[in-house]
C-alpha positions as CSV (number, residue, x, y, z in Angstrom):
1,M,-47.1,-27.4,-40.4
2,K,-44.1,-25.1,-39.8
3,T,-46.1,-23.2,-37.1
4,L,-46.9,-26.4,-35.3
5,K,-43.3,-27.5,-35.3
6,F,-42.2,-24.2,-33.8
7,A,-44.9,-24.4,-31.2
8,T,-44.0,-27.9,-30.3
9,L,-40.3,-27.0,-30.1
10,G,-41.2,-24.0,-27.9
11,L,-43.2,-26.3,-25.6
12,L,-40.3,-28.8,-25.3
13,M,-37.8,-26.0,-24.5
14,T,-40.2,-24.7,-21.9
15,I,-40.5,-28.1,-20.2
16,S,-36.7,-28.5,-20.3
17,V,-36.1,-25.2,-18.6
18,L,-38.8,-25.5,-16.0
19,S,-38.0,-29.0,-15.1
20,V,-35.0,-27.6,-13.3
21,S,-37.3,-25.8,-10.8
22,A,-40.0,-28.5,-10.8
23,Q,-41.3,-27.8,-7.3
24,K,-42.5,-24.4,-8.4
25,W,-44.9,-25.9,-10.9
26,G,-46.1,-28.9,-8.9
27,A,-45.6,-31.3,-6.0
28,T,-43.4,-33.6,-8.0
29,P,-41.3,-33.3,-11.2
30,E,-43.9,-35.4,-13.0
31,D,-46.6,-32.9,-11.9
32,S,-44.5,-30.0,-13.1
33,V,-44.1,-31.5,-16.5
34,S,-47.8,-32.2,-16.7
35,C,-48.6,-28.6,-15.5
36,V,-46.2,-27.0,-18.0
37,T,-47.6,-29.1,-20.9
38,N,-51.3,-28.4,-20.0
39,T,-50.7,-24.8,-19.3
40,F,-49.4,-24.5,-22.9
41,L,-52.3,-26.4,-24.3
42,Y,-55.1,-24.6,-22.4
43,R,-53.6,-21.2,-23.1
44,E,-53.4,-21.9,-26.8
45,A,-57.0,-23.0,-26.9
46,F,-58.1,-20.0,-24.7
47,K,-56.3,-17.6,-27.0
48,N,-58.3,-19.0,-29.9
49,K,-61.5,-18.8,-27.9
50,Q,-61.8,-22.5,-27.9
51,Y,-63.0,-22.5,-24.3
52,I,-64.6,-26.0,-24.2
53,E,-61.3,-27.5,-25.6
54,A,-59.4,-25.6,-23.0
55,Y,-61.3,-27.2,-20.1
56,E,-59.5,-30.5,-19.7
57,P,-55.9,-29.1,-19.8
58,W,-57.0,-26.2,-17.6
59,K,-58.5,-28.6,-15.1
60,E,-55.3,-30.6,-15.0
61,C,-53.4,-27.4,-14.2
62,L,-55.8,-26.5,-11.4
63,E,-55.2,-29.9,-9.9
64,K,-51.4,-30.2,-10.4
65,C,-50.3,-26.6,-9.8
66,P,-53.0,-24.5,-8.2
67,A,-50.6,-21.9,-6.9
68,N,-48.9,-21.2,-10.2
69,N,-50.7,-18.1,-11.5
70,K,-53.8,-16.1,-10.7
71,N,-54.7,-16.0,-14.4
72,L,-55.5,-19.7,-14.0
73,Y,-58.5,-18.6,-12.0
74,I,-59.4,-15.6,-14.0
75,R,-59.5,-17.6,-17.3
76,G,-61.2,-20.5,-15.4
77,V,-64.3,-18.4,-15.0
78,T,-64.7,-17.9,-18.7
79,I,-64.0,-21.6,-19.3
80,L,-66.5,-22.9,-16.8
81,K,-69.2,-20.4,-17.9
82,S,-68.7,-21.6,-21.5
83,K,-69.3,-25.2,-20.3
84,F,-72.4,-24.0,-18.4
85,N,-73.8,-22.3,-21.4
86,A,-73.1,-25.3,-23.6
87,T,-75.5,-27.6,-21.7
88,K,-79.2,-27.4,-20.8
89,D,-79.1,-30.3,-18.4
90,P,-79.9,-28.9,-14.8
91,A,-77.8,-31.5,-13.0
92,E,-74.8,-30.8,-15.3
93,R,-75.3,-27.0,-14.8
94,K,-75.4,-27.4,-11.0
95,A,-72.2,-29.5,-11.1
96,I,-70.5,-26.8,-13.1
97,V,-71.5,-24.1,-10.7
98,D,-70.3,-26.2,-7.8
99,E,-66.9,-26.6,-9.6
100,L,-66.8,-22.8,-10.1
101,M,-67.3,-22.3,-6.4
102,R,-64.5,-24.7,-5.5
103,M,-62.3,-22.9,-8.0
104,Y,-62.9,-19.6,-6.2
105,D,-62.1,-21.3,-2.9
106,L,-58.8,-22.4,-4.2
107,R,-58.1,-18.9,-5.5
108,I,-58.7,-17.5,-2.0
109,Q,-56.5,-20.2,-0.5
110,F,-53.5,-19.4,-2.8
111,F,-54.0,-15.8,-3.7
112,G,-56.1,-14.2,-0.9
113,E,-58.4,-11.3,-1.7
114,A,-61.1,-13.1,0.3
115,A,-63.7,-10.3,0.3
116,E,-63.6,-9.6,-3.4
117,V,-63.4,-13.2,-4.5
118,T,-66.3,-14.2,-2.2
119,A,-68.4,-11.4,-3.7
120,R,-67.6,-12.8,-7.2
121,K,-68.7,-16.2,-5.9
122,A,-72.0,-14.6,-4.8
123,Y,-72.5,-12.8,-8.1
124,D,-71.8,-15.8,-10.3
125,M,-74.0,-18.0,-8.1
126,E,-76.8,-15.4,-8.5
127,Q,-76.3,-15.1,-12.3
128,L,-76.0,-18.8,-13.0
129,R,-78.6,-20.3,-10.6
130,G,-80.9,-17.4,-9.9
131,N,-83.5,-17.5,-7.2
132,A,-83.1,-21.2,-6.8
133,A,-79.9,-20.4,-5.0
134,L,-81.1,-17.2,-3.2
135,K,-80.2,-18.4,0.3
136,E,-76.7,-19.4,-0.9
137,Y,-75.8,-16.3,-2.8
138,Y,-77.2,-14.0,-0.1
139,A,-75.0,-15.7,2.5
140,L,-72.0,-15.3,0.2
141,Y,-72.7,-11.5,-0.3
142,A,-73.1,-11.1,3.5
143,E,-69.8,-13.0,4.1
144,A,-68.0,-10.8,1.5
145,M,-69.3,-7.7,3.4
146,S,-68.1,-9.0,6.7
147,L,-64.7,-9.9,5.3
148,G,-64.1,-6.3,4.1
149,A,-66.6,-4.0,2.5
150,S,-63.9,-1.5,1.7
151,D,-62.2,-4.0,-0.5
152,L,-65.3,-4.6,-2.7
153,E,-66.3,-3.1,-6.0
154,V,-69.2,-0.7,-5.5
155,A,-71.5,-2.8,-7.6
156,F,-71.1,-5.7,-5.2
157,I,-72.4,-3.6,-2.3
158,E,-75.5,-2.8,-4.3
159,R,-75.9,-6.5,-5.2
160,Y,-75.6,-7.3,-1.5
161,F,-78.5,-5.0,-0.5
162,D,-80.6,-6.1,-3.4
163,A,-80.1,-9.7,-2.4
164,T,-81.1,-8.7,1.2
165,V,-84.4,-7.3,0.0
166,K,-85.1,-10.5,-2.1
167,Y,-84.1,-12.7,0.8
168,V,-86.5,-11.0,3.2
169,T,-89.3,-10.7,0.6
170,A,-89.1,-14.4,0.0
171,G,-89.9,-15.0,3.7
172,N,-86.4,-16.0,4.9
173,A,-86.2,-13.2,7.5
174,D,-88.1,-10.3,8.9
175,T,-87.8,-6.7,7.9
176,T,-85.3,-6.0,10.5
177,L,-82.6,-7.6,8.3
178,I,-83.3,-5.0,5.6
179,V,-82.9,-2.2,8.0
180,D,-79.7,-3.6,9.5
181,N,-78.1,-4.3,6.1
182,Y,-79.1,-0.9,4.8
183,D,-77.1,0.5,7.7
184,I,-74.1,-1.7,6.7
185,A,-74.3,-0.9,3.0
186,S,-74.9,2.8,3.4
187,D,-72.0,3.1,5.9
188,A,-69.7,1.2,3.5
189,L,-70.7,3.5,0.6
190,D,-70.3,6.6,2.6
191,A,-66.8,5.5,3.7
192,L,-65.8,4.8,0.0
193,L,-67.2,8.2,-1.0
194,Q,-65.1,10.0,1.7
195,N,-61.9,8.1,0.7
196,T,-61.9,9.0,-3.1
197,T,-61.4,12.2,-4.9
198,D,-61.8,10.7,-8.4
199,S,-64.9,12.4,-9.9
200,A,-66.0,9.4,-12.0
201,K,-65.7,7.1,-9.0
202,R,-67.6,9.5,-6.8
203,T,-70.4,9.6,-9.4
204,E,-70.5,5.9,-9.5
205,I,-70.7,5.6,-5.7
206,H,-73.4,8.3,-5.5
207,N,-75.5,6.5,-8.1
208,V,-75.3,3.3,-6.1
209,L,-76.2,5.2,-2.9
210,V,-79.3,6.5,-4.7
211,N,-80.2,3.0,-5.9
212,V,-79.8,1.6,-2.4
213,E,-82.0,4.4,-1.0
214,N,-84.7,3.6,-3.6
215,H,-84.6,-0.1,-2.6
216,F,-84.8,0.8,1.0
217,S,-87.6,3.4,0.7
218,P,-90.6,1.0,1.0
219,F,-89.3,-0.3,4.3
220,A,-88.0,3.1,5.6
221,S,-91.0,4.9,7.1
222,C,-90.4,6.3,10.6
223,E,-93.4,4.3,11.8
224,E,-91.9,1.0,10.4
225,L,-88.5,1.8,11.8
226,V,-89.8,2.6,15.2
227,K,-91.9,-0.5,15.3
228,I,-88.9,-2.7,14.4
229,Y,-86.4,-1.1,16.8
230,T,-88.7,-0.5,19.7
231,K,-88.8,-4.3,20.2
232,K,-85.0,-4.5,20.1
233,F,-84.6,-1.5,22.4
234,N,-87.0,-2.9,25.0
235,A,-85.3,-6.3,24.9
236,N,-81.8,-5.0,25.4
237,S,-81.6,-1.3,26.2
238,N,-78.1,-1.6,27.6
239,D,-76.5,-2.8,24.3
240,V,-74.3,0.1,23.2
241,A,-73.9,-1.3,19.7
242,L,-77.7,-1.6,19.3
243,L,-78.2,1.9,20.7
244,K,-75.7,3.3,18.2
245,K,-77.4,1.5,15.4
246,I,-80.9,2.8,16.4
247,T,-79.8,6.4,16.7
248,T,-77.8,6.3,13.5
249,I,-80.6,4.8,11.3
250,L,-83.3,7.1,12.8
251,R,-81.1,10.1,12.2
252,K,-80.4,9.1,8.7
253,K,-84.1,8.7,7.9
254,K,-85.0,11.9,9.7
255,C,-87.0,10.2,12.5
256,M,-85.4,12.3,15.3
257,D,-88.7,13.6,16.6
258,T,-89.7,10.1,17.8
259,E,-89.8,9.0,21.4
260,L,-87.6,6.0,20.5
261,F,-84.8,8.3,19.2
262,F,-85.0,10.3,22.4
263,A,-85.0,7.3,24.7
264,A,-82.2,5.5,22.8
265,T,-80.0,8.6,22.7
266,E,-80.6,9.3,26.3
267,K,-79.6,5.8,27.2
268,L,-76.6,5.8,24.9
269,H,-75.4,9.1,26.5
270,S,-75.8,7.6,30.0
271,L,-73.8,4.5,29.0
272,E,-71.2,6.0,26.7
273,P,-71.3,9.8,26.9
274,T,-69.7,11.7,24.1
275,P,-69.9,15.3,22.8
276,S,-72.1,13.9,20.0
277,T,-74.6,12.3,22.2
278,A,-74.7,15.3,24.6
279,Y,-75.4,17.6,21.6
280,L,-78.2,15.3,20.4
281,M,-79.7,15.4,23.9
282,A,-79.4,19.2,23.9
283,Q,-81.2,19.4,20.5
284,M,-84.0,17.1,21.6
285,C,-84.5,18.8,25.0
286,Y,-84.6,22.2,23.2
287,N,-87.3,20.9,20.8
288,K,-89.3,19.8,23.8
289,D,-89.0,23.4,25.3
290,K,-86.8,22.0,28.1
291,F,-84.3,24.9,27.8
292,S,-82.5,24.5,31.1
293,E,-81.8,20.8,30.5
294,A,-80.8,21.5,26.9
295,A,-78.3,24.2,28.1
296,K,-76.8,21.6,30.5
297,Y,-76.3,19.0,27.7
298,V,-74.8,21.5,25.3
299,N,-72.4,22.7,28.0
300,D,-71.4,19.0,28.4
301,A,-71.0,18.7,24.6
302,L,-68.7,21.7,24.4
303,Q,-66.3,20.2,26.9
304,G,-64.9,17.7,24.5
305,A,-66.1,18.9,21.1
306,E,-63.9,19.4,18.1
307,E,-63.5,23.1,17.1
308,K,-65.4,22.5,13.8
309,D,-68.5,21.5,15.8
310,K,-68.5,24.3,18.3
311,Y,-70.2,26.9,16.1
312,N,-73.6,25.1,16.1
313,M,-73.2,24.2,19.7
314,Y,-72.8,27.8,20.8
315,I,-75.7,28.9,18.6
316,L,-77.9,26.3,20.4
317,Q,-76.5,27.3,23.8
318,G,-77.5,30.9,23.0
319,L,-81.0,29.9,22.0
320,C,-81.4,28.0,25.3
321,Y,-80.4,31.0,27.3
322,A,-82.5,33.4,25.2
323,N,-85.6,31.3,25.8
324,S,-84.8,31.3,29.5
325,N,-84.7,35.1,29.4
326,N,-81.0,35.1,30.2
327,Y,-80.2,37.6,27.5
328,S,-76.7,38.5,28.6
329,A,-75.6,34.8,28.6
330,A,-77.3,34.3,25.3
331,R,-75.3,37.2,23.7
332,A,-72.1,35.8,25.1
333,S,-72.9,32.4,23.4
334,Y,-73.7,34.1,20.1
335,N,-70.4,36.0,20.2
336,R,-68.5,32.8,20.8
337,A,-70.2,31.3,17.8
338,A,-69.0,34.3,15.8
339,D,-65.5,33.6,17.0
340,M,-65.8,30.1,15.7
341,D,-66.8,31.2,12.2
342,G,-66.3,34.8,11.3
343,T,-68.0,34.4,7.9
344,K,-71.5,33.9,9.1
345,G,-74.1,36.6,9.8
346,E,-76.3,34.3,11.9
347,P,-74.8,35.2,15.3
348,Y,-75.4,38.9,14.7
349,R,-78.9,38.4,13.5
350,L,-79.6,36.5,16.7
351,I,-78.1,39.3,18.8
352,S,-80.2,41.7,16.9
353,Q,-83.3,39.7,17.8
354,L,-82.1,39.5,21.3
355,Y,-81.8,43.3,21.7
356,A,-85.3,43.7,20.3
357,K,-86.7,41.0,22.6
358,G,-85.2,42.7,25.6
359,A,-86.1,46.2,24.7
360,R,-88.8,46.6,27.4
361,A,-86.3,45.9,30.1
362,V,-84.2,48.9,29.0
363,S,-84.7,52.0,31.2
364,D,-84.1,54.8,28.8
365,N,-87.3,56.9,29.5
366,M,-88.3,56.1,25.9
367,G,-90.0,52.7,26.5
368,G,-86.7,50.9,25.7
369,R,-86.7,52.2,22.1
370,S,-83.0,52.8,22.2
371,A,-82.6,49.0,22.2
372,Y,-83.7,49.0,18.6
373,W,-80.8,51.2,17.6
374,A,-78.5,48.4,18.8
375,A,-80.7,45.8,17.1
376,V,-80.4,47.5,13.8
377,D,-76.6,47.9,14.2
378,A,-76.2,44.2,14.9
379,A,-78.3,43.3,11.8
380,R,-76.2,45.6,9.7
381,K,-73.1,44.0,11.0
382,A,-74.5,40.6,9.9
383,I,-74.8,42.0,6.3
384,S,-71.3,43.5,6.4
385,I,-69.7,40.1,7.0
386,D,-72.0,37.8,5.2
387,D,-73.3,38.7,1.8
388,S,-75.1,35.4,1.1
389,P,-78.6,36.1,-0.2
390,E,-80.3,34.3,2.7
391,N,-78.4,36.3,5.3
392,V,-78.9,39.6,3.6
393,E,-82.6,39.0,3.1
394,A,-83.1,37.9,6.7
395,A,-81.1,40.7,8.2
396,Q,-82.8,43.3,6.0
397,R,-86.2,42.2,7.3
398,L,-85.0,42.8,10.8
399,I,-83.7,46.3,9.9
400,N,-87.0,47.2,8.3
401,S,-89.0,45.9,11.2
402,Y,-86.9,47.4,14.0
403,S,-86.4,50.8,12.3
404,G,-90.1,51.3,12.8
405,H,-89.6,51.1,16.5
406,F,-87.1,54.0,16.7
407,P,-88.2,56.8,19.1
408,K,-90.0,59.7,17.6
409,Q,-88.2,63.0,17.4
410,D,-90.1,64.6,20.2
411,E,-89.4,61.6,22.5
412,A,-85.7,61.9,21.8
413,F,-85.7,65.7,22.2
414,M,-87.2,65.3,25.7
415,Q,-84.1,63.3,26.6
416,D,-81.8,65.9,24.9
417,L,-81.0,63.5,22.1
418,I,-80.4,64.6,18.6
419,D,-80.0,62.4,15.4
420,G,-76.4,61.5,15.0
421,N,-75.4,61.8,18.6
422,S,-73.6,59.0,20.3
423,Y,-75.6,57.1,22.9
424,T,-74.9,54.1,25.2
425,V,-77.9,51.9,25.6
426,P,-78.4,51.3,29.4
427,G,-78.8,48.0,31.2
428,W,-77.6,44.6,30.1
429,I,-77.2,45.7,26.4
430,G,-74.7,48.4,27.3
431,V,-73.4,49.1,23.7
432,T,-72.7,52.5,22.3
433,T,-74.7,53.4,19.3
434,T,-76.1,56.4,17.3
435,V,-79.3,58.2,17.9
436,R,-81.9,57.8,15.1
437,T,-85.5,59.0,15.2
438,R,-88.6,58.8,13.1
439,K,-91.2,61.4,12.4
């Protein structure tokens, strides 16, 4: 009895104080008094987990002072879900879900956070009404993503893609929607991953990425993707946004050897050329043995590329020149790649192979065998700057192979050459090396 008296006294004091600033709690002083009274009542019931009893005063607060406090909406979810669970009548349950949705709309109106709250609307609709409301909750997830995927909890992005698969599987759209929404979901997750350093959060995002990939896999064969996007490409090949989507999704799913990828990239490069599209064209032309075209594209790519991207571009440029038998230009490209990243042995391995490949063109009266001295030197330099197991193993194979091509002692003797002497390899190689012979 004493507790009730103190509680009642506290309520009266609160009403007295807040009546001074009535407009903050409602449109009229009467509304404010009602709101203060019912706030006290629903909070007391809520605190005691009497959620059904809290409903009426809570509802009165939502009507009289919807802008009062965000907790009104947070607690409202628990209250309405308790009412939902307390009845088995389908009509009543639907009405409660509708009320919950209206409550979320009010929360957005007065407290913002539209993307996150819309995703919560979708999730609650999915949980409470299930597949009967598939179209409705899918539309809400899609709306939440469009309002701001970066503002969503990671789990909601996963639910969005899962809802997409269910929506398509139920016959509401064709497979294109799954592919398009995979692109949206995976981009959103990649962006979240890049923008967080928290290890636990990164693990969570990674796990969701894996789940999304697993959901997408049945629809992700190159054959299926090409079938879907070829129709779109043929219908509107000048749509830059579409071309970017096609090239992005095909690259993600490792479908870059398809004619569609080549055609879409080529068209994109013609409409909106960038170093990235030029480099992609260079790679594809190289894979088709179109070395002169590939060299042209990689030269274009290098004009505006960021420094971090130039290493791979110079390597590709060198390969184009090497396959066109322009060995001097190829070596220059490999040396530029080495300048971009001095920790990699790859450029010197490629130079080693270049020397060996061009040996027959060396006029040293030993059948070009002096080129193999330079080749072994380059392979050894690769090892000296890059001790990674892969590099060491690859370079050592070159050394073992090319050492077997050294001139014999009598061949070198006929040219007045003795082991250990200095020697400049003639022709385009033109490097100074050391005489080495085999028996």
